[in-house]
Structures are given as C-alpha cells and as structure tokens.
LUMKOL-399186 format. One line per 4 residues: number of its first residue (from 0); their letters; for each residue x negated, y, z negated of N, C-alpha, C, CB. Coordinates in Angstrom, 1 decimal. Atoms other than C-alpha are relative to their C-alpha. Glycine has a CB too. Example, Ala and Ser with C-alpha at 12.3 -4.5 7.8 and 13.67 -1.06 7.14 Angstrom:
% residues 2
0> as> -0.9:-1.2:0.0:-12.3:-4.5:-7.8:-0.9:1.2:0.0:1.0:0.0:-1.2 ~ 0.9:-1.1:0.0:-13.7:-1.1:-7.1:0.8:1.1:-0.8:-0.4:0.5:1.4
% end
This chain:
% residues 213
0> mlga> -0.5:-1.2:-0.6:-58.3:109.0:-53.0:-1.1:0.9:0.4:0.9:0.7:-0.8 ~ 1.2:-0.8:-0.3:-61.5:111.0:-53.2:-0.9:-0.7:1.1:-0.9:0.2:-1.3 ~ 1.0:0.8:-1.0:-63.4:108.3:-51.2:0.2:0.4:1.4:0.2:-1.5:-0.1 ~ -0.3:-0.4:-1.3:-61.7:109.4:-48.1:-0.5:1.4:0.5:1.4:-0.1:0.2
4> tatl> 0.5:-1.3:-0.2:-63.2:112.9:-48.4:-1.5:0.0:0.3:0.3:0.9:-1.1 ~ 1.5:0.1:0.0:-66.9:111.7:-48.3:-0.4:-0.9:1.1:-0.6:-0.4:-1.4 ~ 0.7:0.8:-1.0:-69.0:110.3:-45.5:-1.0:-0.9:-0.9:-0.8:0.9:1.1 ~ 0.9:0.8:1.0:-71.6:109.2:-48.2:0.7:0.0:-1.3:-1.5:0.6:-0.1
8> pggs> -0.6:0.1:1.4:-70.6:108.1:-51.8:-0.3:1.3:-0.7:-0.6:-1.2:-0.8 ~ 0.2:-1.2:0.8:-69.9:111.2:-53.8:-0.2:1.3:0.8:-1.1:-0.2:-1.0 ~ 0.5:-1.1:-0.9:-70.7:113.4:-50.8:1.0:0.9:0.6:-0.8:-0.7:1.1 ~ -0.9:-1.0:-0.5:-67.9:115.9:-50.6:0.3:1.1:-1.1:1.4:-0.6:0.4
12> vafa> -0.3:-1.1:1.0:-66.8:119.2:-52.2:1.1:-0.5:-1.1:0.5:1.3:0.7 ~ -1.1:0.5:0.9:-63.7:117.3:-53.7:-0.8:-0.8:-1.1:1.0:-0.9:0.9 ~ 0.7:0.8:1.0:-66.2:114.9:-55.4:-0.7:0.9:-0.9:-1.0:-1.0:0.7 ~ 0.7:-0.9:0.9:-68.2:117.8:-56.7:0.8:0.6:-1.0:-0.7:1.0:0.8
16> vagv> -1.0:-0.6:0.9:-65.2:119.5:-58.2:0.4:-1.0:-1.0:1.3:0.5:0.8 ~ -0.3:1.1:1.1:-64.2:116.2:-59.9:-1.1:-0.3:-0.9:0.5:-1.2:0.6 ~ 1.2:0.1:0.9:-67.7:115.8:-61.1:-0.1:1.1:-1.1:-1.2:-0.1:0.8 ~ 0.0:-1.0:1.0:-67.7:119.1:-62.7:1.1:-0.1:-1.1:0.2:1.2:0.7
20> altt> -1.1:0.2:1.0:-64.4:118.4:-64.3:-0.3:-1.1:-1.0:1.4:-0.3:0.7 ~ 0.4:1.1:0.9:-65.6:115.1:-65.7:-1.1:0.3:-0.9:-0.4:-1.2:0.9 ~ 1.0:-0.4:0.9:-68.7:116.7:-67.0:0.5:0.8:-1.1:-1.0:0.7:0.7 ~ -0.6:-0.9:1.0:-66.7:119.4:-68.8:0.7:-0.8:-1.0:1.0:0.9:0.6
24> isll> -0.8:0.8:0.9:-64.4:116.8:-70.3:-0.9:-0.8:-1.0:0.9:-0.9:0.7 ~ 0.9:0.8:0.7:-67.3:114.6:-71.4:-0.8:0.8:-1.1:-1.0:-0.7:1.0 ~ 0.7:-0.9:1.0:-69.1:117.5:-73.0:0.9:0.5:-1.1:-0.7:1.2:0.7 ~ -0.9:-0.4:1.0:-66.0:118.7:-74.8:0.2:-1.2:-1.0:1.4:0.4:0.6
28> vaer> -0.2:1.2:0.9:-65.5:115.1:-76.2:-1.3:-0.2:-0.9:0.2:-1.3:1.0 ~ 1.3:0.1:0.8:-69.2:115.0:-77.2:0.0:1.0:-1.1:-1.1:0.2:1.0 ~ 0.1:-1.1:0.9:-69.0:118.3:-78.9:1.0:-0.3:-1.2:0.3:1.3:0.6 ~ -1.0:0.3:1.1:-65.8:117.2:-80.9:-0.5:-1.2:-0.8:1.4:-0.3:0.6
32> sglg> 0.5:1.1:0.7:-67.7:114.1:-81.9:-1.3:0.3:-0.7:-0.2:-1.1:0.9 ~ 1.2:-0.5:0.7:-70.6:116.1:-83.2:-1.3:-0.2:0.8:-0.1:-0.8:-1.3 ~ 1.1:0.2:-0.9:-72.9:115.5:-80.2:-0.3:1.3:0.7:0.2:-1.1:0.9 ~ 0.3:-1.3:-0.6:-74.3:118.9:-79.4:-1.0:-0.2:1.2:-0.6:1.0:-1.1
36> arsl> 0.9:0.1:-1.1:-76.6:119.7:-76.5:-1.4:-0.5:-0.4:-0.2:1.4:0.6 ~ 1.3:0.6:0.5:-79.7:118.9:-78.6:0.0:-1.5:0.0:-0.4:0.5:-1.4 ~ -0.1:1.4:0.1:-78.6:115.4:-79.2:0.1:-0.7:1.4:1.2:-0.4:-0.8 ~ 0.0:0.6:-1.4:-78.0:114.8:-75.4:-1.3:0.2:0.7:1.1:0.6:0.8
40> fgsr> 1.2:-0.4:-0.9:-81.0:116.6:-73.9:-1.3:0.0:-0.9:0.2:1.4:0.6 ~ 1.3:0.1:0.8:-83.5:116.5:-76.9:-0.7:1.3:0.1:-0.9:-1.0:0.6 ~ 0.7:-1.3:-0.1:-86.2:119.1:-77.2:-0.6:0.2:1.4:-1.2:-0.1:-1.1 ~ 0.6:-0.3:-1.3:-87.9:120.8:-74.2:-1.0:-1.0:0.3:-0.5:1.4:0.1
44> rdal> 1.0:1.0:-0.3:-90.8:118.5:-74.5:0.5:-1.3:0.3:-0.9:-0.1:-1.2 ~ -0.7:1.3:-0.3:-88.6:115.4:-74.6:0.6:0.1:1.4:1.1:-0.3:-1.0 ~ -0.7:-0.1:-1.3:-86.7:116.7:-71.6:-1.0:-0.1:1.2:0.8:1.2:0.0 ~ 1.0:0.0:-1.1:-89.8:117.3:-69.5:-0.7:-1.3:0.1:-1.1:1.0:-0.3
48> agaa> 0.7:1.4:-0.1:-91.5:114.0:-70.4:1.0:-1.0:0.5:-0.5:-0.5:-1.5 ~ -1.0:0.9:-0.4:-88.2:112.2:-69.9:0.2:0.1:1.6:1.3:0.2:-0.8 ~ -0.2:-0.2:-1.4:-87.8:113.7:-66.4:-1.2:-0.6:0.8:0.1:1.5:0.4 ~ 1.2:0.5:-0.7:-91.4:112.7:-65.5:0.0:-1.6:-0.1:-1.4:0.5:-0.7
52> iggs> -0.1:1.5:0.2:-90.9:109.1:-66.8:1.1:-0.5:0.9:0.2:-0.4:-1.4 ~ -1.1:0.4:-0.8:-87.5:108.7:-65.1:-0.2:0.1:1.4:1.1:0.7:-0.4 ~ 0.3:-0.2:-1.4:-88.6:110.2:-61.9:-1.0:-0.9:0.6:-0.4:1.4:0.2 ~ 1.1:0.9:-0.6:-91.7:108.2:-61.4:0.4:-1.5:0.1:-1.3:0.1:-0.8
56> aaal> -0.5:1.4:0.1:-90.1:104.9:-62.4:1.0:-0.2:1.1:0.6:-0.3:-1.4 ~ -1.1:0.2:-0.9:-87.0:105.4:-60.2:-0.6:0.2:1.4:1.1:1.1:-0.3 ~ 0.6:-0.1:-1.4:-89.2:106.4:-57.1:-0.6:-1.3:0.3:-1.0:1.1:0.0 ~ 0.7:1.3:-0.2:-91.2:103.2:-57.4:1.1:-1.1:0.3:-0.8:-0.4:-1.2
60> vala> -1.0:1.0:-0.2:-88.0:101.1:-57.8:0.8:0.2:1.3:0.9:0.0:-1.2 ~ -0.7:-0.3:-1.3:-86.3:102.8:-54.9:-0.8:-0.4:1.1:0.3:1.5:0.1 ~ 0.9:0.5:-1.1:-89.3:102.2:-52.7:0.0:-1.5:0.2:-1.4:0.5:-0.2 ~ 0.0:1.4:0.0:-89.3:98.6:-53.6:1.3:-0.6:0.5:-0.2:-0.5:-1.4
64> slaf> -1.3:0.4:-0.5:-85.6:98.3:-53.0:0.2:0.2:1.5:1.1:0.7:-0.7 ~ 0.0:-0.3:-1.4:-86.0:99.9:-49.6:-0.8:-1.0:0.8:-0.6:1.3:0.2 ~ 0.8:1.0:-0.7:-88.7:97.5:-48.7:0.7:-1.4:0.0:-1.4:-0.2:-0.8 ~ -0.8:1.2:0.0:-86.4:94.6:-49.7:1.0:0.0:1.1:0.6:-0.3:-1.3
68> lrlg> -1.1:-0.2:-1.0:-83.5:95.9:-47.6:-0.5:-0.1:1.4:0.7:1.3:-0.3 ~ 0.5:-0.1:-1.4:-85.7:96.5:-44.6:-0.9:-1.3:0.4:-1.0:1.3:0.1 ~ 0.9:1.2:-0.4:-88.0:93.3:-44.8:0.6:-1.3:-0.6:-1.4:0.3:-0.5 ~ -0.5:1.2:0.7:-86.6:90.8:-47.4:1.4:-0.4:0.4:-0.1:0.2:-1.4
72> apai> -1.3:0.3:-0.4:-82.9:91.0:-46.7:0.3:-0.6:1.3:0.7:1.2:-0.2 ~ -0.1:0.6:-1.3:-83.1:90.4:-43.0:-0.6:-1.4:0.1:-0.7:0.8:0.9 ~ 0.6:1.3:0.0:-85.2:87.3:-43.6:1.0:-1.0:-0.6:-1.3:0.0:-0.7 ~ -1.0:0.9:0.7:-82.4:85.9:-45.8:1.3:-0.1:0.8:0.3:0.6:-1.5
76> tgsp> -1.3:0.0:-0.7:-79.3:87.0:-43.8:-0.2:-0.3:1.5:0.7:1.4:-0.1 ~ 0.3:0.3:-1.4:-80.9:86.6:-40.3:0.2:1.2:0.9:0.9:-1.1:0.4 ~ -0.2:-1.2:-0.8:-80.2:90.2:-39.2:-0.2:1.2:-0.8:1.5:0.0:0.7 ~ 0.2:-1.2:0.8:-81.1:93.8:-40.2:1.2:0.5:-0.8:-0.4:1.1:1.0
80> veya> -1.0:-0.6:0.8:-79.1:95.4:-42.9:0.1:1.5:0.2:-0.1:-0.4:-1.4 ~ -0.1:-1.4:-0.3:-77.9:98.8:-41.8:1.3:0.5:-0.7:0.1:0.2:1.5 ~ -1.1:-0.7:0.6:-75.7:101.3:-43.5:0.7:1.0:0.9:-0.4:0.7:-1.3 ~ -0.5:-0.7:-1.2:-73.4:102.7:-40.9:0.3:1.5:-0.2:1.3:-0.7:0.5
84> plah> -0.2:-1.3:0.2:-72.4:106.1:-42.4:-1.3:0.9:0.3:0.4:0.3:-1.3 ~ 1.3:-0.7:-0.2:-76.1:107.2:-42.2:-0.2:0.4:1.4:-1.1:-0.8:-0.6 ~ 0.3:-0.2:-1.4:-76.0:107.0:-38.4:0.8:1.3:0.5:0.6:-1.3:0.9 ~ -0.8:-1.2:-0.4:-73.5:109.9:-38.3:-0.3:1.2:-0.9:1.5:-0.3:-0.1
88> vstq> 0.3:-1.1:0.9:-75.3:112.2:-40.8:-1.1:0.8:0.5:-0.4:-0.5:-1.4 ~ 1.1:-0.7:-0.5:-77.5:115.0:-39.7:-1.0:0.3:-1.0:0.4:1.3:0.7 ~ 1.0:-0.3:1.0:-80.7:116.2:-41.4:0.6:1.0:-1.0:-1.3:0.5:0.7 ~ -0.6:-0.9:0.9:-78.8:119.2:-42.8:1.0:-0.6:-1.0:0.6:1.0:0.8
92> elar> -1.0:0.7:0.8:-75.9:117.1:-44.0:-0.6:-0.8:-1.1:0.9:-0.9:0.8 ~ 0.7:0.8:1.0:-78.2:114.7:-45.8:-0.7:0.8:-1.0:-1.1:-0.9:0.7 ~ 0.7:-0.9:1.0:-80.2:117.5:-47.4:1.1:0.6:-0.9:-0.8:1.1:0.7 ~ -1.0:-0.6:0.9:-77.0:119.1:-48.7:0.6:-1.1:-1.0:1.2:0.6:0.9
96> hval> -0.5:1.0:0.8:-75.8:115.8:-50.0:-1.0:-0.4:-1.2:0.3:-1.3:0.8 ~ 1.1:0.4:1.0:-79.1:114.9:-51.8:-0.2:1.2:-1.0:-1.4:-0.3:0.8 ~ 0.3:-1.1:0.9:-79.6:118.4:-53.2:1.1:0.6:-0.8:-0.6:1.0:0.8 ~ -1.1:-0.7:0.6:-76.1:119.5:-54.1:1.1:-0.9:-0.4:0.5:1.2:0.9
100> llpl> -1.2:0.8:0.2:-73.2:117.1:-53.7:-0.3:-1.2:-0.9:0.5:-0.4:1.2 ~ 0.2:1.2:0.7:-74.9:114.0:-55.1:-0.3:0.4:-1.5:-1.2:-0.8:0.5 ~ 0.1:-0.3:1.4:-76.0:115.7:-58.4:1.3:0.5:-0.6:-1.0:1.1:-0.2 ~ -1.2:-0.6:0.6:-72.7:117.5:-58.9:1.1:-1.1:0.0:0.4:1.3:0.7
104> gviv> -1.1:1.0:-0.1:-70.4:114.7:-57.8:-0.2:-1.4:-0.5:0.4:-0.1:1.4 ~ 0.3:1.3:0.5:-72.2:111.7:-59.1:-1.0:0.0:-1.2:-0.6:-0.9:1.1 ~ 1.0:0.3:0.9:-75.4:112.0:-61.1:0.3:0.7:-1.4:-1.3:0.4:0.5 ~ -0.2:-0.6:1.3:-74.6:114.6:-63.8:1.2:-0.5:-0.7:0.1:1.5:0.2
108> peei> -1.2:0.6:0.7:-71.0:113.5:-64.5:-0.2:-1.3:-0.6:1.1:0.0:0.8 ~ 0.2:1.4:0.4:-72.0:109.9:-64.7:-0.9:-0.1:-1.2:-0.4:-0.8:1.0 ~ 1.0:0.1:1.1:-75.0:110.4:-66.9:0.6:0.6:-1.3:-1.4:0.8:0.4 ~ -0.6:-0.5:1.2:-73.1:112.7:-69.3:1.0:-0.9:-0.6:0.6:1.4:0.4
112> afrg> -1.1:0.8:0.5:-70.2:110.4:-69.5:-0.5:-1.4:-0.6:1.0:-0.2:1.3 ~ 0.3:1.4:0.3:-71.9:106.9:-69.7:-1.3:0.0:-0.9:-0.3:-0.8:1.3 ~ 1.1:0.0:0.9:-75.4:107.6:-71.2:0.0:1.1:-1.0:-1.3:0.0:0.9 ~ -0.2:-1.0:0.9:-74.3:110.6:-73.1:1.0:-0.3:-1.0:0.2:1.3:0.7
116> tlla> -1.1:0.1:0.9:-70.9:110.6:-74.6:0.3:-1.5:-0.4:1.2:0.6:0.6 ~ -0.4:1.4:0.2:-70.0:106.8:-74.3:-1.1:-0.7:-0.8:0.3:-0.7:1.3 ~ 1.1:0.8:0.7:-73.4:105.4:-75.4:-0.2:0.5:-1.4:-1.3:0.0:0.9 ~ 0.2:-0.5:1.4:-73.8:107.7:-78.4:1.2:-0.3:-0.9:-0.2:1.5:0.0
120> faar> -1.1:0.3:0.8:-70.3:107.2:-79.6:0.2:-1.5:-0.3:1.3:0.5:0.7 ~ 0.0:1.5:0.2:-70.4:103.4:-79.1:-1.1:-0.5:-1.0:-0.1:-0.8:1.4 ~ 1.1:0.4:0.9:-73.8:103.2:-80.9:0.4:0.3:-1.5:-1.3:0.8:0.3 ~ -0.4:-0.2:1.4:-72.2:104.7:-84.0:1.0:-1.0:-0.5:0.7:1.4:-0.1
124> vlgv> -1.1:1.0:0.4:-69.3:102.2:-84.0:-0.5:-1.4:0.1:1.3:0.2:0.9 ~ 0.4:1.4:-0.3:-70.9:99.1:-82.6:-1.4:-0.3:-0.2:0.3:-0.4:1.4 ~ 1.4:0.2:0.0:-74.6:99.4:-83.0:-0.6:0.2:1.3:-0.4:-1.3:-0.6 ~ 0.7:-0.4:-1.1:-77.2:100.2:-80.5:0.1:-1.1:1.2:-1.5:0.3:-0.3
128> rrav> -0.1:1.1:-1.0:-77.3:96.7:-78.7:1.3:-0.1:0.7:-0.3:-1.3:-0.6 ~ -1.4:0.0:-0.7:-73.6:96.5:-78.1:0.3:1.2:0.7:1.0:-0.3:-1.0 ~ -0.3:-1.2:-0.6:-73.4:100.0:-77.2:-0.7:0.1:1.4:-0.4:1.1:-0.9 ~ 0.7:0.1:-1.2:-76.0:99.5:-74.5:0.7:-0.8:1.0:-1.3:-0.5:-0.2
132> llsa> -0.7:1.0:-0.8:-74.2:96.5:-73.1:1.4:0.6:0.5:0.3:-1.3:-0.7 ~ -1.3:-0.6:-0.3:-70.8:98.3:-73.3:-0.1:1.1:1.1:0.7:0.6:-1.4 ~ 0.2:-1.2:-0.9:-72.0:101.4:-71.5:-0.4:-0.6:1.4:-1.1:1.0:-0.6 ~ 0.4:0.6:-1.2:-73.7:99.2:-68.8:1.2:-0.6:0.7:-1.1:-0.9:-0.2
136> iafa> -1.2:0.5:-0.6:-70.5:97.2:-68.1:1.0:1.0:0.4:0.6:-1.0:-0.9 ~ -1.0:-1.1:-0.4:-68.3:100.3:-68.0:-0.6:0.7:1.1:0.3:1.0:-1.3 ~ 0.6:-0.6:-1.2:-70.8:101.9:-65.6:0.2:-0.8:1.2:-1.5:0.1:-0.2 ~ -0.2:0.9:-1.1:-70.6:98.9:-63.3:1.4:0.0:0.4:-0.5:-1.4:-0.4
140> lwhg> -1.4:0.1:-0.4:-66.8:98.6:-63.4:0.4:1.4:0.6:0.9:-0.3:-1.2 ~ -0.2:-1.3:-0.6:-66.7:102.4:-62.6:-0.4:0.0:1.4:-0.7:1.1:-0.8 ~ 0.4:0.1:-1.4:-68.6:101.6:-59.5:0.5:-1.2:0.9:-1.4:-0.1:-0.1 ~ -0.5:1.2:-0.7:-66.6:98.5:-58.5:0.5:0.3:1.3:1.2:-0.7:-0.8
144> sviv> -0.6:-0.3:-1.3:-64.6:100.1:-55.7:-1.1:0.6:0.9:1.2:0.9:-0.1 ~ 1.1:-0.6:-0.7:-67.7:102.0:-54.6:-0.8:-1.0:0.6:-0.9:1.0:-0.8 ~ 0.8:1.1:-0.5:-69.7:98.8:-54.3:0.6:-0.7:1.2:-0.2:-0.9:-1.1 ~ -0.8:0.6:-1.1:-67.0:97.1:-52.2:0.0:0.8:1.3:1.5:-0.3:-0.4
148> atvr> -0.1:-0.8:-1.2:-66.6:100.1:-49.9:-1.4:0.3:0.6:0.6:1.3:-0.4 ~ 1.4:-0.2:-0.5:-70.4:100.6:-49.5:-0.4:-1.3:0.8:-1.0:0.3:-1.2 ~ 0.4:1.1:-0.8:-71.0:97.0:-48.5:0.8:-0.2:1.2:0.1:-1.3:-0.9 ~ -0.8:0.0:-1.1:-68.1:97.2:-46.2:-0.5:0.8:1.2:1.3:0.4:-0.4
152> dttl> 0.6:-0.8:-0.9:-70.0:99.9:-44.4:-1.3:-0.4:0.5:0.0:1.4:-0.5 ~ 1.2:0.6:-0.5:-73.0:97.7:-43.8:0.2:-1.1:1.0:-0.8:-0.5:-1.2 ~ 0.0:1.1:-0.9:-73.8:95.0:-41.4:0.4:-1.4:-0.8:-1.5:-0.2:0.7 ~ -0.4:1.2:0.8:-72.8:92.5:-44.3:1.5:0.1:-0.2:-0.8:0.0:-1.3
156> rpps> -1.4:0.0:0.1:-69.2:93.5:-43.9:0.7:-1.3:0.5:0.6:1.2:0.6 ~ -0.7:1.1:-0.5:-66.5:90.8:-43.3:0.0:0.1:1.6:1.5:0.0:-0.6 ~ -0.1:1.3:0.5:-66.5:88.4:-41.5:-1.4:-0.6:-0.4:0.6:-0.9:1.0 ~ 1.4:0.5:0.4:-70.2:88.1:-42.6:0.1:-0.9:-1.2:-0.9:1.1:-0.3
160> pwfa> -0.1:0.9:1.2:-70.5:85.1:-45.0:-0.8:0.6:-1.2:-0.5:-1.4:0.4 ~ 0.7:-0.6:1.1:-72.8:87.3:-47.1:0.7:1.1:-0.7:-1.3:0.6:0.5 ~ -0.7:-1.1:0.6:-70.2:89.9:-48.0:0.3:-0.1:-1.5:1.2:0.3:0.6 ~ -0.3:0.3:1.4:-69.1:88.3:-51.3:-1.2:0.0:-0.8:0.7:-1.2:-0.1
164> faca> 1.4:0.1:0.7:-72.8:87.6:-52.3:-0.5:1.4:-0.2:-1.0:-0.9:0.9 ~ 0.5:-1.4:0.1:-73.7:91.2:-51.5:0.7:0.8:-1.1:0.1:0.7:1.3 ~ -0.8:-0.8:1.1:-70.9:92.7:-53.6:-0.3:-0.5:-1.4:1.6:-0.2:0.3 ~ 0.3:0.6:1.3:-71.6:90.3:-56.5:-1.4:0.4:-0.5:0.2:-1.6:0.0
168> gafl> 1.4:-0.4:0.3:-75.4:91.0:-56.3:0.0:1.5:-0.3:-0.9:-0.4:1.1 ~ 0.1:-1.4:0.3:-74.8:94.8:-56.2:0.6:0.3:-1.3:0.8:0.8:1.0 ~ -0.6:-0.2:1.3:-72.5:94.6:-59.2:-1.0:-0.3:-1.1:1.2:-0.8:-0.1 ~ 0.9:0.5:1.0:-75.1:92.7:-61.2:-1.2:0.9:-0.1:-0.5:-1.4:0.2
172> vvva> 1.1:-1.0:0.0:-77.8:95.2:-60.1:0.4:1.3:-0.7:-0.6:0.3:1.5 ~ -0.5:-1.2:0.6:-75.6:98.1:-61.3:0.0:-0.3:-1.6:1.4:0.4:0.5 ~ 0.0:0.3:1.3:-75.1:96.3:-64.6:-1.4:0.1:-0.6:0.6:-1.4:-0.2 ~ 1.4:0.0:0.5:-78.9:95.7:-65.1:-0.5:1.5:0.0:-1.0:-0.9:1.0
176> ggiv> 0.4:-1.4:0.0:-79.5:99.4:-64.0:0.6:0.8:-1.2:0.4:0.6:1.3 ~ -0.6:-0.7:1.2:-77.0:100.6:-66.7:-0.7:-0.4:-1.2:1.6:-0.5:-0.1 ~ 0.8:0.4:1.3:-78.9:98.6:-69.4:-1.2:0.7:0.0:-0.3:-1.6:-0.1 ~ 1.3:-0.7:0.0:-82.2:100.0:-68.3:0.1:1.5:-0.2:-0.7:-0.3:1.4
180> faml> -0.3:-1.4:0.2:-80.8:103.5:-68.0:0.2:0.3:-1.5:1.2:0.5:0.8 ~ -0.4:-0.2:1.4:-79.3:103.2:-71.5:-1.2:-0.1:-0.9:1.2:-1.1:-0.5 ~ 1.2:0.2:0.8:-82.6:101.9:-73.0:-1.0:1.1:0.2:-0.7:-1.3:0.2 ~ 0.9:-1.1:-0.3:-84.5:104.7:-71.3:0.5:1.3:-0.8:-0.1:0.2:1.6
184> rirt> -0.6:-1.1:0.7:-82.1:107.3:-72.7:-0.3:0.0:-1.5:1.5:0.0:0.1 ~ 0.2:0.2:1.4:-82.5:105.9:-76.2:-1.5:0.2:-0.3:0.4:-1.3:-0.5 ~ 1.4:-0.1:0.3:-86.3:105.5:-76.1:-0.6:1.4:0.2:-0.7:-1.0:0.9 ~ 0.6:-1.3:-0.3:-87.0:108.9:-74.6:0.7:1.1:-0.7:-0.1:0.2:1.5
188> rtit> -0.7:-1.0:0.7:-84.5:110.7:-76.7:0.7:1.2:0.8:-0.9:0.6:-1.0 ~ -0.5:-1.1:-0.8:-83.1:112.7:-73.8:0.7:-0.6:1.2:-1.1:0.9:0.3 ~ -0.8:0.5:-1.1:-80.5:112.3:-71.0:-0.7:0.4:1.3:1.4:0.4:0.0 ~ 0.7:-0.5:-1.2:-82.8:114.1:-68.5:-0.8:-1.2:0.6:-1.0:1.1:-0.4
192> ttmt> 0.7:1.2:-0.6:-84.7:110.8:-68.1:0.8:-0.7:0.9:-0.6:-0.9:-1.1 ~ -0.9:0.8:-0.9:-81.7:109.0:-66.7:0.6:0.8:1.1:1.1:-0.6:-0.8 ~ -0.4:-0.9:-1.0:-80.5:112.0:-64.8:-0.9:0.1:1.2:0.3:1.3:-0.5 ~ 1.1:-0.1:-1.0:-83.8:112.3:-63.0:-0.1:-1.3:0.7:-1.3:0.3:-0.6
196> ahwl> 0.3:1.4:-0.6:-84.1:108.5:-62.5:1.1:-0.3:1.0:0.0:-1.2:-1.0 ~ -1.2:0.4:-0.8:-80.5:108.1:-61.2:0.0:0.8:1.3:1.3:0.3:-0.7 ~ -0.1:-0.9:-1.1:-80.8:111.1:-58.8:-1.1:-0.4:1.0:-0.2:1.4:-0.5 ~ 1.1:0.4:-0.9:-84.3:110.1:-57.4:0.2:-1.4:0.6:-1.3:0.0:-0.7
200> fnav> -0.2:1.4:-0.5:-83.4:106.4:-57.0:1.1:0.2:1.3:0.6:-1.0:-1.1 ~ -1.0:-0.1:-1.1:-80.2:107.3:-54.9:-0.7:0.8:1.1:1.3:0.7:-0.5 ~ 0.6:-0.8:-1.1:-82.1:110.1:-53.0:-1.0:-0.6:0.8:-0.6:1.2:-0.6 ~ 1.2:0.7:-0.7:-85.2:108.1:-52.1:0.6:-1.1:0.9:-1.0:-0.7:-1.1
204> llvg> -0.6:1.1:-0.7:-83.0:105.1:-51.1:0.7:0.5:1.3:0.9:-0.8:-0.9 ~ -0.8:-0.6:-1.1:-80.7:107.2:-48.9:-0.9:0.6:1.1:0.9:0.9:-0.5 ~ 0.8:-0.7:-1.0:-83.4:109.2:-47.2:-0.8:-1.1:0.6:-1.0:1.1:-0.7 ~ 0.7:1.0:-0.5:-85.5:106.1:-46.7:0.8:-0.8:1.0:-0.5:-0.9:-1.0
208> lwws> -0.9:0.7:-0.9:-82.6:104.2:-45.1:0.3:0.8:1.3:1.3:-0.4:-0.6 ~ -0.4:-0.8:-1.1:-81.7:107.1:-42.9:-1.3:0.2:0.9:0.5:1.5:-0.6 ~ 1.3:-0.2:-0.8:-85.4:107.7:-41.8:-0.4:-1.2:0.8:-1.1:0.3:-1.0 ~ 0.5:1.3:-0.7:-86.0:104.0:-41.0:1.0:-0.7:0.9:-0.4:-0.9:-1.1
212> q> -0.9:0.7:-0.8:-82.9:103.2:-39.1:-0.2:0.3:1.5:1.4:0.4:-0.3
% end
C-alpha cells in the first residue's frame, strides 16, 4: 500500500511517517525489554568510531556494487542494467530522498527494529550466532516485496530470462548484508555503525546509478 506513494523505495512522506511509527514502537519494546539508549547506541566514542567504520566500509562496497552493475552485469546479461524510476527524478528530489526520506522511512526504523530490538532480544534467548542469522533472514523477508518491485523496475524485468535470477540474487545479497550488519553492530557495540553503513550504501548506489545513466 505504501509502495504506491513512492517513486524510489521508501521515498515518500507516508513512508517517513510509517518509519517514525515503527521506530517509536521498536524503542518502546526495547525499553520494556531492558534495552536502553546506551545499549543500542553505546558510548559517544563507540558511536563516532562506529559511524566512521560503517561509513567507510559501506562507501567502498557501494562503489564496487556500482561498478558491477555498470560493467559486470551487462557482460553477463548482454545489455545495460538500468533502474527506470531514476530517469524521472530531479536533482532536488534525489537530494530530498537521500537526506530526509531515506533515513526516516528506511534506515533508522529498520536498524532500530532489526539490529537493535530483534537482534538484542534474540541474542538473549537463542545466543549470538542464531540471533545474527534470525535477524538477517527476517531483514531479507521484510525486503521481499521491495526486491521484486525493484527488479521489475529495471531492464531485467519480465520477460527477461534474468528476472528470477536477479530476484534470488538480490535476496541472498540482503541476507548476507543482514549478517554483516548484525556482526558489525555486535563488534562495534553501537547501532550507529549499521545506520551509517546502511544509509551510505543506499545513498552512494542511488546517486551513482542516477549520475551514470
């Protein structure tokens, strides 16, 4: 239902409002479970170091992903891979999406929910390894419809024979990303690591695809 309100994933006021609501609910659940702000964000030093680690790592991975989409994927599929919605987005709209709508509608609520509340609660019950896997799978399932819709908006949409492979590949990438994010959150003792990584990865990839089309 919310998907129809956005040109880019999570890019609408409705998504931002829903994101704030999800963040509020997740924080309330965390608080009731004994997870205060300190347990989520760590010390100021942890938060700053985590942001630097997450941001630098995500920027490098995003640039590598952009290079693959622009150079590697066409060599495999036989044609350039383009994301159609970006052709209709102005500089101002993209800037608003990256700076405001993306953090409020996607990054903050997802990180609080999956790498904050769910990961911490599951670690108490299942242990760290199972909690990491559970949070990653839940994160990927949450993105299931977004993955399909996003691939449908590319040149790999049906009747392309690559559609199913692209959807499956994207799902596995999100699972892997969820595992890496969960491990980063645990190792750095702060959720600012994954918030920064998640935001910069999406932002660099979107801006790079928009700029290079």
